[in-house]
DOLUM-860406 format. One line per 2 residues: their letters; for each residue x, y, z of N, C-alpha, C, O. Coordinates in steps of 0.05 Angstrom, whole numbers, plus 5000, padded with zeros to 4 digits. Each point is the difference from the previous one (the first is absolute). Layout:
A> X,Y,Z,X,Y,Z,X,Y,Z,X,Y,Z | ...
end
This chain:
AV> 1520,2339,1583,4982,5023,5007,4998,5009,4973,5019,4992,4987 | 4958,5028,4995,5001,5004,4980,5004,5024,4994,4989,5016,5015
VS> 5028,4997,4961,5015,5024,5001,4993,5008,4974,5005,4986,4981 | 4982,5042,5019,4983,5014,4978,5021,5005,4977,5022,5007,5007
TQ> 4974,4990,4966,5026,5013,4983,4993,5036,5001,5005,5010,4978 | 4989,5004,5037,5003,5021,5010,5022,5005,5024,5012,5021,5005
ST> 4991,4956,5007,5019,5002,5015,5034,5001,4999,5017,5000,5018 | 4986,5001,4955,5029,5012,4990,5005,5026,4999,5023,5009,5000
GD> 4956,5005,4999,4996,5042,5009,5017,5004,4966,5013,5021,5000 | 4988,4965,4975,5009,5004,4980,4981,5005,4978,4978,4987,5001
HL> 5027,5033,4975,4984,5005,4985,4996,4978,4985,4978,4996,4990 | 5044,4987,5008,4996,4973,4980,4984,4976,5020,4996,5001,5025
KP> 4998,4978,4953,4984,4983,5013,5025,4979,5003,5022,5003,4989 | 4970,4969,5032,5028,4989,5004,5009,4985,4978,5024,4997,5001
IA> 4965,4992,4981,5014,4999,4980,5022,5007,4990,5022,4990,5000 | 4967,5034,4988,5021,5014,4992,5027,5012,5011,5021,5007,4987
IL> 4970,4993,5046,5017,5005,5018,5018,4973,4999,5023,5007,4997 | 4976,4967,5003,5013,4981,5003,5016,4999,4968,5021,4988,4997
KR> 4973,5018,4992,5017,4998,4975,5010,5014,4995,5016,4994,4981 | 4987,5038,5032,5022,5013,4995,5020,4991,5020,5023,4999,4992
VC> 4970,4992,5040,5023,4993,5013,5009,4975,4987,5018,4995,5016 | 4983,4991,4971,5006,4974,4987,5021,5019,4980,5024,4996,5001
VL> 4967,5023,4983,5015,5009,4984,5026,5007,5008,5020,4992,4987 | 4982,5026,5041,5023,5017,5015,5007,4976,5016,5019,5005,5015
RG> 4971,4969,4987,5011,4984,5011,5024,4983,4981,5018,4986,5009 | 4976,5022,4958,5008,4983,4990,4988,4967,4992,5013,4983,4989
WP> 4954,5013,5022,4999,4971,4992,4981,5005,4980,4988,5021,4994 | 5013,4952,4997,4968,4996,4978,4978,5009,5015,4999,5004,5024
QP> 4983,5000,4961,4973,5009,5008,4982,4985,5013,5007,4977,5000 | 4968,5029,5016,4997,4974,5014,4980,4992,4987,4986,5014,4986
VF> 5008,4953,5019,4983,4988,4980,4969,4993,5013,5003,4992,5024 | 4984,5008,4972,4973,4988,5014,4986,4978,4989,4993,4996,4976
KG> 5004,4987,5047,4989,4966,4982,4971,5001,5027,5000,5008,5023 | 4983,4982,4962,4980,4987,5020,4967,5025,4999,4995,5020,4987
KG> 4996,4968,5029,4969,5020,5003,4992,4990,5035,4999,4978,5011 | 4996,5047,4996,4984,5002,5028,5027,4983,5022,5023,5006,5004
ST> 4961,4974,5005,5018,4998,5021,5024,4982,4995,5017,4991,5017 | 4982,5005,4951,5030,4993,4996,5011,5014,4990,5023,4994,4994
LR> 4970,5025,5000,5021,5022,4983,5024,5004,5015,4999,5009,5023 | 5028,4984,4962,5025,4997,5014,5011,5032,4989,4985,5015,4986
CY> 5034,4991,5019,5028,5019,4988,5025,5001,5000,5011,5012,5020 | 5002,4980,4964,5040,5001,4997,5006,5029,4999,4994,5021,4989
VN> 5020,4970,5025,5021,5028,4997,5027,4999,5010,5003,5000,5025 | 5019,5000,4957,5026,5002,5017,5004,4963,5002,5014,4992,5019
NA> 4973,4986,4962,5002,4970,5012,4987,4990,5023,5001,4977,5009 | 4984,5048,5001,4980,4991,5038,4976,5002,4981,4996,5016,4982
EY> 4988,4965,5028,4972,4994,5003,4976,5007,5013,4992,4980,5012 | 4992,5044,4991,4986,5008,5019,4970,4985,4992,4993,5000,4977
KL> 4993,4990,5038,4972,4998,4997,4980,5016,5016,5003,5008,5023 | 4970,4995,4958,4986,5018,5019,4988,4985,5029,4992,5015,5018
KY> 5008,4958,4986,4985,4990,5011,5013,5004,5026,4986,5001,5020 | 5041,5003,4981,5018,5001,5022,4994,5029,5016,5007,5004,5023
FE> 4976,5019,4960,5000,5016,5014,4975,5004,5005,4997,5017,5017 | 4982,4973,4972,4977,5011,4997,4977,4968,5015,5010,4980,4989
SS> 4971,5013,5026,4990,4982,5007,4982,4999,4982,4989,5021,4993 | 5004,4947,4992,4984,4995,4995,4964,5011,5006,4981,5005,4986
KI> 5024,4997,5040,4962,5013,5007,4988,5027,5002,4977,5008,5006 | 5057,5008,4983,4988,5031,5009,4998,5002,4972,5019,4992,4985
EM> 4949,5023,5002,4992,5009,4982,5002,5027,4993,4986,5019,5008 | 5034,4982,4976,5015,5023,4986,4974,5024,4991,4979,4999,4986
DS> 5030,5020,5026,4985,5023,4985,5014,5014,4978,5025,5002,5001 | 4959,5010,4974,5012,5003,4975,5018,5017,5001,5019,5002,4984
KL> 4973,5023,5049,5020,5034,4997,5025,4979,5005,5017,5012,4986 | 4995,4968,5024,5018,4990,5003,5023,4993,4975,5025,4998,5001
GS> 4961,5000,4980,5012,5003,4979,4998,4969,4980,4987,4982,5010 | 5024,5013,4965,5003,4966,4992,5019,4994,5008,5018,5016,5007
DE> 4981,4949,4997,5021,4985,5019,5037,5005,4981,5022,4996,5009 | 4971,5013,4968,5035,5004,4987,5010,5027,5028,5018,5002,5016
HR> 4956,5015,4976,5010,5022,5023,5006,5002,5034,5014,5016,5012 | 4971,4962,4995,5005,5000,5031,5024,4974,4994,5018,5005,5016
LS> 4985,4983,4977,5024,4990,4992,5027,5004,5006,5017,4991,5015 | 4981,5031,4964,5014,5019,4999,5017,5015,5020,5025,5004,5003
LY> 4948,5006,5012,5006,5025,5018,5016,4978,5024,5018,5009,5015 | 4971,4960,4988,5016,4986,5020,5029,4990,4988,5013,4986,5016
VL> 4995,5018,4965,5022,4989,4996,5008,5025,5004,5009,5000,5023 | 4993,5031,4963,5013,5018,5011,5012,4999,5029,5023,5003,5006
HE> 4947,4990,5016,5007,5004,5019,5024,4980,5014,5015,5008,5018 | 4987,4968,4972,5021,4982,5016,5019,5016,4976,5017,5009,5016
LG> 4990,4999,4965,5023,5005,4991,5014,5030,5012,5022,5007,4991 | 4960,5009,5031,5003,5020,5006,5005,5018,4978,5024,5006,4998
AV> 4964,5002,4988,4999,5021,4973,4978,5013,5000,4998,5015,4981 | 4986,4985,5032,4972,5015,5000,5009,5035,5009,5004,5013,5021
PE> 4997,4991,4957,5005,5031,4996,4975,5024,5022,4976,4995,5002 | 5032,5018,5006,4975,5022,5009,4998,5024,4981,5017,5007,4984
HF> 4958,5005,5019,4996,5026,4971,4994,5028,5026,4982,5001,5017 | 5039,5018,4977,5000,5031,5008,4990,5014,4988,5001,5000,4975
ES> 4987,5016,5038,4993,5028,4983,5008,5023,5015,4996,5006,5023 | 5023,5014,4950,5016,5012,5009,4989,5029,5002,4999,5006,4976
RT> 4992,5015,5039,4984,5022,4999,5031,5033,5003,5013,5002,5020 | 4989,5011,4965,5008,5019,4999,4992,5023,5029,4976,5004,5004
LY> 5038,5006,5008,4994,5016,5026,4995,5026,4999,4985,4989,5017 | 5011,5032,4981,4995,5022,4989,5005,5033,5032,5018,4998,5017
ND> 4976,5009,4983,5003,5028,5017,4993,5021,4984,5010,5008,4980 | 4970,5001,5033,4978,5029,4986,5030,5027,5001,5002,5015,4980
DC> 5011,4985,5036,5027,5020,5007,5021,5002,4976,5013,5020,4994 | 4988,4954,4991,5020,4994,4981,4975,4989,4979,5000,4975,4997
PG> 4983,5037,4990,4997,4989,4973,5004,4988,4976,5013,5009,4981 | 4977,4972,5020,5014,4987,4977,5028,4976,5001,5011,4987,4982
IP> 4993,5015,5047,5039,5001,5007,4983,4967,5014,4982,4999,5017 | 5029,4982,4970,5000,4973,5013,5016,5000,5032,5024,5002,5005
QG> 4958,4995,5009,5012,4993,5032,5009,4977,5012,5010,5002,5022 | 4989,4977,4966,4999,4970,5003,4984,4979,4989,4979,5005,4987
KL> 5032,4964,5018,4967,4988,4997,4997,4978,5017,5014,4984,5012 | 4954,5022,4981,4989,4970,5023,4994,4971,4985,4980,4995,4986
HL> 5038,4992,5019,4989,4970,4994,4979,4982,5009,5012,4989,5018 | 4970,5004,4983,4974,5000,5007,4998,4971,4984,5005,4994,4977
WV> 4987,4987,5051,4984,4969,4990,4977,5003,5015,4999,5001,5024 | 4981,4999,4958,4971,4994,5002,4992,4970,4999,5003,4988,4978
DI> 4987,5001,5041,4981,4975,4994,4972,5004,5007,4994,5006,5023 | 4981,4990,4952,4974,5008,5003,4990,4968,5001,5013,4981,4991
FP> 4972,5019,5017,4988,4960,5010,4971,5010,5002,4993,5023,5006 | 4991,4956,4987,4970,5002,5000,4981,4996,5030,5004,4982,5016
YD> 4979,5036,4985,4986,5001,5030,4989,4979,5020,4997,4998,5024 | 5000,4986,4954,4991,4979,5005,5010,4977,5002,4987,4979,5002
RN> 5042,5023,4999,5019,4979,5011,5018,5009,5017,5003,5023,5007 | 5013,4948,5001,5012,5001,5025,5026,5020,4994,4999,5006,4976
LP> 5022,5005,5035,5022,5017,4998,5014,4971,4995,4989,4979,5003 | 5039,5025,4986,5020,4973,5000,5021,5015,5021,5005,5024,5004
PP> 5003,4960,5006,5031,5002,5011,5016,5029,4994,5002,5008,4977 | 5010,5010,5049,5008,5022,4988,5027,4989,4986,5010,4979,5008
ID> 4999,5033,4975,5030,4995,4987,5025,5012,5017,4996,5017,5017 | 5025,4974,4979,5022,5003,5018,5011,5020,4974,5005,4992,4977
IR> 4998,5037,5034,5007,5017,4979,5026,5012,5015,5006,5023,4993 | 5010,4965,5028,5019,5007,5000,5037,4998,4973,5013,4980,4995
PR> 4989,5038,4999,5022,5000,4982,5016,4978,4998,5008,4987,5019 | 4996,5010,4960,5018,4970,4993,5027,5007,5009,5009,5023,4999
QT> 5008,4950,5012,5023,4998,5003,5014,4998,4975,4991,4989,4980 | 5030,5023,5020,5007,4994,4982,5033,4979,5006,5015,5005,5019
EA> 4991,4972,4957,5023,4978,5017,5028,5014,4995,4997,5021,4987 | 5031,4974,5019,5026,5002,4993,5004,4978,4990,4997,4976,5007
FV> 5014,5039,4966,5020,4979,4984,5024,5009,4992,5008,5023,5006 | 5009,4952,4975,5020,5014,5003,5010,4980,4962,5005,4977,4996
LR> 4995,5033,4996,5007,4999,4958,5026,4993,4992,5015,5019,4994 | 4993,4960,5005,5021,4984,4995,5010,5004,4973,4983,4987,4988
LI> 5029,5020,4998,5008,4999,4961,5028,4997,5006,5015,5011,5016 | 4988,4961,4957,5036,5000,5003,4996,5005,4971,4980,4994,4986
VW> 5051,5021,5004,4993,4997,4968,5019,4990,4994,5022,5012,4998 | 4976,4963,4997,5026,4987,4982,5012,5004,4981,5024,4995,5002
DT> 4967,5014,4972,5000,5013,4971,4985,5007,4989,4977,5003,5006 | 5040,5006,4965,4978,5010,4975,5009,4983,4982,5017,4983,5004
HD> 4972,5021,4981,5000,4982,4973,4985,5013,4971,4976,5005,4995 | 5048,4997,4990,4987,5009,4971,4991,5028,4996,4987,5008,4981
VI> 5024,5008,5044,4996,5028,4996,5013,5011,4979,5018,4991,4987 | 4967,5035,5009,5011,5010,4972,5024,5012,5013,5004,5002,5025
LA> 5016,5007,4950,5027,5015,5012,5000,5021,4978,5002,4999,4976 | 4994,5025,5046,4995,5027,4996,5025,5020,4996,4997,5025,4998
DE> 5028,4964,4999,5022,5018,4997,5018,4980,4983,4999,4975,4997 | 5024,5048,4993,5026,4985,4985,5025,5010,5018,5007,5021,5010
NI> 5003,4952,4990,5026,4997,5015,5019,5023,4967,4991,5006,4978 | 5035,4998,5037,5021,5009,4990,5012,4992,4968,5013,5012,4983
MG> 4973,4956,5019,5012,4988,4979,4977,4990,4984,5001,4982,4983 | 4978,5034,5025,4974,5000,4983,4976,4970,5000,4982,4991,4986
EK> 5029,5004,5038,4983,4976,5010,4981,5008,5020,5006,5013,5020 | 4966,4976,4973,4973,5007,5015,5013,4989,5026,5017,4982,5000
MS> 4971,5031,5025,4993,4996,5024,4986,5011,5017,4993,5022,4991 | 4997,4973,5030,4984,5016,5015,5018,4997,5037,5007,4979,5010
DI> 4994,5043,4998,5002,4999,5040,4988,4997,5013,4998,5017,5018 | 4983,4953,4982,4968,4994,5017,4999,5003,5037,5015,4993,5018
FV> 4967,5018,4981,4991,5006,5019,4966,4993,5005,4983,5004,4982 | 5010,4984,5049,4965,4998,5003,4999,5012,5016,5018,5002,5016
KI> 4956,5014,4989,4989,5014,5017,4967,4990,5006,4983,4990,4984 | 5015,5017,5042,4975,4983,5004,4988,5014,5022,5016,5006,5018
YM> 4953,5002,4986,4991,5016,5012,4971,4990,5002,4995,4982,4984 | 4986,5024,5031,4970,4999,5010,4988,5014,4994,5011,5022,4998
EG> 4962,4978,4995,4981,5024,4985,4997,5017,5026,4992,4992,5022 | 5017,5039,4968,4995,5024,5012,5021,5007,5015,4999,5021,5012
LE> 5028,4957,4992,5017,4996,5021,5021,5001,4992,5019,4989,5011 | 4987,5034,4956,5031,4994,4993,5014,5025,5012,5011,5011,4981
KY> 4994,5001,5042,5018,5007,5010,5012,4980,5021,5016,5007,5017 | 4974,4968,4978,5015,4980,5018,5006,4978,4980,5000,4976,5007
SQ> 5004,5031,4972,5008,4982,4980,5027,4981,5006,5009,5005,5022 | 5006,4973,4963,5023,4992,5008,5014,4992,4976,4993,4988,4979
ET> 5023,5019,5028,5020,4984,4977,5022,4985,4999,5015,4995,5019 | 4989,4993,4948,5025,4971,5010,5022,5019,4989,4994,5021,4988
DV> 5039,4968,5017,5018,5011,4989,4999,4995,4975,4982,4986,4990 | 5035,5022,4998,5008,5002,4968,5020,4986,4980,5024,5006,4996
HF> 4962,4974,4995,5002,4981,4977,5025,5014,4975,4993,4996,4977 | 5025,5015,5026,5020,5015,4983,4996,4989,4971,5000,4975,5001
RS> 4997,5033,4977,5013,4985,4980,4992,4980,4989,5014,4984,4987 | 4953,5013,5019,4993,4971,4994,4995,5010,4968,4988,5020,4993
LT> 5024,4962,4993,5007,4986,4966,4973,4986,4986,4994,5002,4976 | 4993,4986,5042,4978,4980,5002,4969,5005,5003,4980,4995,4987
GE> 5025,5015,5031,4970,5014,5016,4998,4988,5024,4982,5007,5016 | 5036,4973,4991,5003,4988,5022,5006,5011,5019,5020,5015,4997
GN> 4968,4986,5036,5019,5007,5020,4995,4988,5023,4980,4985,5004 | 5037,5022,5013,5005,4984,5023,4998,5014,5022,5016,5019,5002
FN> 4961,4975,5022,5001,5021,5015,5011,4983,5037,5018,5004,5016 | 4954,4975,4980,4993,4987,5028,4998,5026,5020,5021,5005,5013
WR> 4959,5010,4990,5002,5018,5012,4967,4997,5016,4979,4996,4988 | 5023,5007,5041,4963,5004,5020,5000,5029,4993,5018,5015,4991
MC> 4959,4988,5016,4979,5016,5007,4984,4998,5024,4989,4980,5008 | 5011,5042,5000,4970,4989,5017,4988,5023,5014,5012,5017,5013
YD> 4958,4980,4983,4991,5023,5002,4972,4994,5026,4987,4979,5003 | 5011,5043,5012,4988,4988,5028,4973,5022,4997,5005,5024,4996
FD> 4960,4964,5007,4980,5005,4992,4980,4998,5007,4993,4978,4991 | 4979,5035,5026,4986,4983,5018,4978,5005,4969,5001,5015,4981
YL> 4980,4964,5025,4983,4982,4979,4980,5006,5008,5001,4998,5024 | 4977,5009,4969,4966,4999,5017,4991,4975,4971,5001,5002,4976
KP> 4994,4981,5039,4987,4970,4978,4970,5000,4989,4994,4996,4977 | 4988,5012,5045,4971,5003,4986,5006,5019,4979,4981,4998,4985
EQ> 5033,5019,5005,5000,5016,4983,5023,4995,4979,4999,5012,4979 | 5020,4973,5027,5021,4996,4985,5013,5030,4990,5002,5011,4978
KV> 5006,4996,5050,5013,5028,4992,5023,5006,5011,4997,5001,5025 | 5025,5003,4969,5023,5011,5023,4995,5022,5004,4989,5013,4982
VS> 5019,5000,5042,4986,5022,5022,5030,5016,5007,5014,4991,5018 | 4993,5032,4967,5014,5017,5007,4994,5028,5009,4980,5012,4992
FQ> 5042,5000,5032,4990,5018,5011,5020,5024,4987,5023,4991,5003 | 4978,5025,4989,5014,5026,4990,4996,5025,4993,4977,5002,4995
RK> 5037,5021,5002,4994,5025,4998,4999,5000,4965,5013,4989,4982 | 4958,5033,5021,4994,5004,4975,5022,5013,4992,5017,4994,4983
NF> 4981,5027,5033,5027,5024,4979,5021,5006,5020,5003,4990,5022 | 5009,5026,4969,5028,5007,5017,4987,5019,5032,5013,4997,5020
FS> 4965,5018,4979,4986,5024,5017,4979,4978,5014,4982,5014,5009 | 5013,4958,4996,4985,4989,5007,5017,4989,5027,5021,4988,4999
LD> 4964,5021,5027,5005,4985,5024,4996,4975,5009,5016,4987,5014 | 4957,5005,4974,4991,4971,5008,5003,4979,4972,4992,5001,4977
KE> 5021,4981,5037,4990,4976,4973,4974,4987,5004,4986,4993,5019 | 5012,5005,4956,4966,4997,4986,5012,4970,4999,5023,4993,5004
EE> 4948,4989,4987,5003,4973,4998,4994,4998,4969,4987,5016,4987 | 5026,4962,5003,4990,4994,4977,5000,4971,4992,5018,4984,5006
RL> 4961,5010,4980,4992,4975,5000,5004,4992,4959,4990,5010,4980 | 5032,4964,5026,5019,5004,4972,5001,4970,4981,5007,4978,5009
EP> 4985,5027,4969,4997,4973,4987,5024,4984,5010,5020,5014,5002 | 4982,4964,5004,5038,4980,4999,5004,4989,4978,5003,4976,4997
IL> 4998,5047,4982,5027,4997,4988,5025,5008,4990,5005,5024,5000 | 5012,4958,4991,5030,5009,5003,5011,5000,4974,5002,4986,4980
HM> 5004,5035,5030,5014,5018,4963,5022,4992,4999,5013,5004,5020 | 5000,4983,4960,5030,4986,4992,5009,5017,4975,4983,5008,4983
QV> 5045,4996,5015,5007,5021,4979,5032,4991,4997,5016,4997,5018 | 4988,5001,4956,5029,4992,5000,5011,5033,4986,4985,5019,4995
YD> 5038,4981,5002,5010,5022,4998,5032,5000,4985,5017,4985,5010 | 4990,5029,4969,5030,4997,4991,5019,5028,5024,4994,5024,5001
YD> 5018,4969,5007,5009,5019,5022,5026,5018,4978,5016,4991,4984 | 4978,5038,5024,5017,5015,4981,5021,5013,5029,5000,4996,5025
TF> 5012,5016,4961,5018,5017,5030,4995,5025,4996,4994,5014,5020 | 5008,4998,4953,5002,5036,5001,4974,5009,4993,4995,5024,5000
SS> 4977,4949,4992,4975,5017,5001,4981,4984,5011,5008,4982,5014 | 4977,5020,4984,4977,4985,5012,4998,4974,4987,5002,4996,4976
ND> 4992,4982,5047,4996,4975,4989,4970,4996,4983,4979,5011,5005 | 5030,4970,4972,4984,4991,4972,4982,4980,5014,5012,4983,5013
LI> 4962,5016,4986,4982,4981,5009,5003,4979,4981,5004,5009,4978 | 4997,4967,5023,5004,4983,4978,4964,4985,5004,4988,5005,4979
GW> 5000,4985,5035,4980,4990,4999,4988,4997,5036,5015,5005,5019 | 4956,4987,4985,4979,5014,5016,4982,4968,5005,4997,4983,4982
CE> 4995,5013,5040,4976,4988,4999,4989,4995,5030,5018,5000,5017 | 4960,4996,4990,4983,4999,5025,4987,4976,5003,4983,4989,4986
LS> 5030,5001,5042,4987,4978,5008,4973,5000,5028,5006,5004,5024 | 4966,4993,4966,4980,5005,5024,5020,4976,5015,5010,4981,4989
LV> 4993,5027,5042,5000,4967,5011,4973,4985,5015,5003,4979,5012 | 4969,5036,4983,4989,4980,5006,4988,4982,4971,4983,4982,5001
SL> 5031,5028,4973,4996,4979,4980,5028,5005,4984,5006,5017,4983 | 5006,4966,5025,5017,4988,4986,5012,4987,4972,5004,4976,5003
PP> 5000,5030,4980,5000,4986,4977,5022,4973,5004,5024,5000,5004 | 4960,4980,4992,5027,4967,5001,5021,5013,4988,5002,5011,4979
PT> 5018,4985,5044,5029,4990,4991,5008,4984,4975,4987,4980,4994 | 5032,5027,4991,5013,4976,4981,5022,4985,5024,5007,5009,5022
KT> 5003,4961,4959,5023,4989,5013,5030,5018,4986,5020,5007,5011 | 4971,4995,4966,5029,5016,4979,4990,5026,4983,4978,5003,4989
SK> 5040,5013,5012,4995,5028,4983,4987,4996,4972,4981,5013,4992 | 5032,4963,4991,4983,4996,4983,4969,4996,4991,4990,5003,4978
EC> 4996,4989,5053,4971,5001,5003,4991,5022,4994,4983,5007,4984 | 5037,5009,5036,4989,5032,5010,4990,5016,4970,5015,5003,4981
KL> 4967,5003,5020,4983,5015,4978,4978,5030,5010,4990,5004,5022 | 5008,5008,4961,4982,5021,5007,4964,4984,5007,4983,5006,5017
DI> 5018,4977,4964,4970,4985,5012,4992,4988,5027,4978,4994,5009 | 5049,5003,5003,4989,4999,5031,4979,5015,5023,4991,4996,5022
FD> 5011,5027,4952,4987,5029,5016,4980,4999,4983,4997,4989,4978 | 4980,5031,5042,4978,5002,4981,5004,5024,4982,5022,5010,4996
DS> 4954,4997,4994,5001,5019,4979,4996,5032,5007,5001,5018,4983 | 4994,4986,5053,5000,5027,5003,5014,5020,5001,4991,5023,5004
MG> 5046,4969,4990,5015,5016,4988,5001,5014,4970,5011,5021,4993 | 4973,4956,4991,4997,5015,4972,5026,4989,4995,5013,4986,5016
EQ> 4994,5026,4951,5028,4990,4989,5022,5004,5009,5011,5021,5003 | 5000,4948,5004,5028,5014,5005,5018,4981,4992,4996,4976,4999
EL> 5026,5035,4995,5024,4987,5000,5026,4985,5023,5012,5010,5019 | 4988,4969,4970,5020,4981,5020,5029,5012,4996,5011,5001,4978
TG> 5001,5009,5045,5029,5018,4999,5018,4983,5023,5022,5008,5007 | 4966,4968,5003,5016,4991,5020,4991,4986,5024,4979,5008,5010
KV> 5033,4973,5000,4985,4977,5022,5017,5007,5020,5023,5009,4998 | 4959,4985,5028,5013,5000,5024,4997,4970,5008,4982,4985,4991
DL> 5041,5009,5028,4994,4968,5015,4993,5011,5028,5019,5006,5013 | 4957,4999,4999,5000,5014,5026,4985,4975,5012,4990,4984,4983
EI> 5007,5011,5050,5001,4989,5024,4979,5011,5010,5010,5022,5008 | 4957,4979,5000,4990,5012,5021,4993,4988,5023,4996,4975,5001
EI> 5002,5041,5017,4997,4980,5030,4992,5030,5023,5011,5021,5008 | 4959,4961,4996,4985,5023,5017,5002,4988,5032,4990,4978,5003
LT> 5020,5033,5020,4996,4986,5022,4988,5025,5020,5004,5025,4999 | 4979,4957,5023,4994,5020,5019,5023,5019,5013,5023,4998,4991
GE> 4973,5015,5023,5011,5024,5011,5018,4965,5027,5024,4999,5004 | 4960,4985,5006,5011,4985,5025,5022,4981,4980,5023,4991,5004
DA> 4961,5008,4977,5023,4973,4983,5025,5015,4991,5023,4991,5002 | 4969,5032,4987,5027,5015,5000,5019,5004,5018,5022,5001,4990
EE> 4976,5002,5029,5012,5004,5033,5014,4971,5006,5024,5000,5005 | 4968,4986,4994,5007,4976,5001,5024,4988,4968,5015,4982,4998
KP> 4979,5034,4987,5020,4987,4969,5003,5026,4993,4985,5013,4985 | 5040,4998,5030,5007,5040,4988,5016,4984,4973,5008,4978,4995
AG> 4992,5040,4997,5017,5005,4974,5002,5032,4992,4984,5019,5002 | 5050,4981,4985,5009,5032,5005,4999,5003,4968,5003,4982,4984
QG> 4992,5049,5007,4995,5008,4970,5026,4987,4988,5019,4995,5014 | 4980,5001,4958,5011,5006,4986,5019,4967,5005,4987,4979,5002
RN> 5040,5020,4999,5006,4968,5007,5024,5020,5031,5024,4994,5006 | 4956,5029,5009,5015,5001,5031,4996,4976,5015,4997,4976,4993
SP> 5003,5040,5037,4991,4968,5014,4981,5017,5012,4995,5024,4997 | 4991,4954,5022,5009,4978,4994,4983,4980,4977,4977,4995,4998
NQ> 5044,5000,4990,5000,4986,4964,4993,4973,5008,5017,4983,5005 | 4954,5010,4998,4988,4975,5008,4967,5003,4982,4986,5018,4993
YP> 5015,4947,5007,4960,5006,4982,5004,5004,4987,5001,5024,5007 | 5009,4976,4962,5021,4979,4999,5027,5014,5010,4994,5021,5013
TL> 5036,4974,4985,5015,5006,4996,5005,5008,4965,4997,4985,4981 | 5012,5040,5019,5012,5016,4970,5026,4993,4997,5010,4998,5022
EP> 5003,4999,4962,5019,5005,4998,5006,5017,4975,4984,5005,4982 | 5041,5003,5021,5007,5018,4977,5000,4991,4973,5013,4980,4994
PN> 4970,5038,4987,4998,4991,4970,5020,4998,4984,5018,5016,4995 | 4977,4959,4995,5019,4994,4983,5009,5009,4968,4998,4984,4982
RP> 5011,5046,5013,5005,5020,4991,5024,4995,4980,5022,4992,5009 | 4974,5014,4963,5024,5003,4983,5020,5019,5006,4991,5020,5011
MT> 5039,4979,4983,5010,5010,5018,5005,5037,4979,5011,5022,5003 | 4977,4969,4985,4998,5025,4985,4972,5018,5008,4994,5019,4985
SF> 4990,4976,5035,4988,5010,5009,5003,5022,5032,4998,4995,5024 | 5008,5030,4961,5005,5012,5016,5005,5039,4995,5011,5007,4979
NF> 4985,5004,5032,5003,5031,4996,5023,5010,4992,5012,5012,5018 | 5001,4988,4957,5024,5007,4993,5008,5033,5014,5024,5002,5000
LF> 4963,5020,5009,5009,5013,5010,5010,5008,5035,5011,5018,5014 | 4976,4956,4989,5004,5004,5033,5024,4975,4997,5015,5005,5018
NP> 4994,4974,4970,5013,4979,5002,5021,5012,4965,4992,4992,4978 | 5025,5020,5023,5012,5004,4969,5020,4990,4999,5007,4996,4977
LK> 5014,4995,5045,5014,4974,5004,4990,4972,4989,5015,4988,4984 | 4971,5007,5019,4988,4973,4992,4996,4999,4985,4994,4977,4996
IF> 5004,5040,4976,5000,5009,4974,5024,4985,4981,5000,4985,4980 | 5018,5025,5036,5030,4992,4991,5000,4968,5012,5010,4982,4986
KI> 4979,5013,5040,5007,4970,4999,4985,4980,4992,5004,4976,4999 | 4976,5040,4994,4984,4974,4976,5018,4994,4967,5003,4980,4985
LI> 5005,5044,5014,5009,5015,4972,5028,4971,4999,5004,4984,4981 | 5012,5017,5049,5027,4987,4998,4993,4978,5009,5016,4981,5002
end
C-alpha cells in the first residue's frame, strides 16, 4: 500500500516527527543510507528498507513526498508512533456573550477529489495498560551534612521521598537514618506505585479532582517522570531539602557501578547549573499488572517481603532518635 505523507495528520513532516520520537525515547537520531529502492533507515539498531514497503513497479507521485519522507512515515507506522492532529475550537452561546461554554475537538481530513479515499481509521479511544513501578532505595552516599550534634560534629538525619510527576499526594518515604556522620544512609526500603500507561503517547494517565468542589474526576495525561528528593529530618521544624533529582522513565541515564563513578555529567544540560549534594543507590523495576500479581511484594520491609527479601539495614549504634530513646544514650555512654 502507498501511504501519503499527509496520512500523519500532523503539521510536521514525517522526518521531523521521527526525529522527535527518537529524542523522546532516548534513541540516537535516524540515519538514512542509499537512494530510491535501496534507501534504508536505521532507528534504534533496527533497519528499515523502502523496498519492503513499496513495490518497485509502482510509479511514485510527487505529491506523496520524497523517498526519505515516505520511509520515515512507514517507520513511524511500524513503531506505532504516528500522532493525530486535532483542531480545538471554543464554543459560545449568544445568551452568555464572551463566556466559553466548552471546547470542540475536531479531526479533519481533506483528500483530493480525483483520488481514492483511504480506508477509515480506527478512532476508538486508546486503552491504557496497568503497570506497577517498584523501587528499592538501598543506600545514600556523600550526602551533605546539614546539622551539628551537641559535640559540634556535622551530621544529617537522612530520608528519601519519591513520587511520580503530578502525583505528589501519593508520594512515599523511607524511614530515617538518624545521625549520619559520613553522608551514608542505609535503608533497604521498597516503594510500589500502581499506574496506568498509554504506550502510543508515552503518558501516565491519572483521574483526579481538580479541586475540593469538583464532583467528577478528570483525566490527566502526565509525563512519566520520577521525582526523588533527599531530606534532613527535623523533629520540631520542617524538614530540610538536601537535594533532588528527576528521572524520565522512558529515557533513564545510564547507571554506574560505584558511587565514585556517579557524577552530574550522566544527566543532560536541561536542568541547568547544579550542585552535587548526594547520591542514591536505587533499583528500578517496572512490571505489568499480571506480573505484579504473580510476584507480590510489600511496601518498605512489610509482608510479603520478597522479590527480593529486604533485611533490616545495618546502621551504626548511634543511628537513633535520642528524643524517643533517651535511655539508649546512657547505654551507649556506659
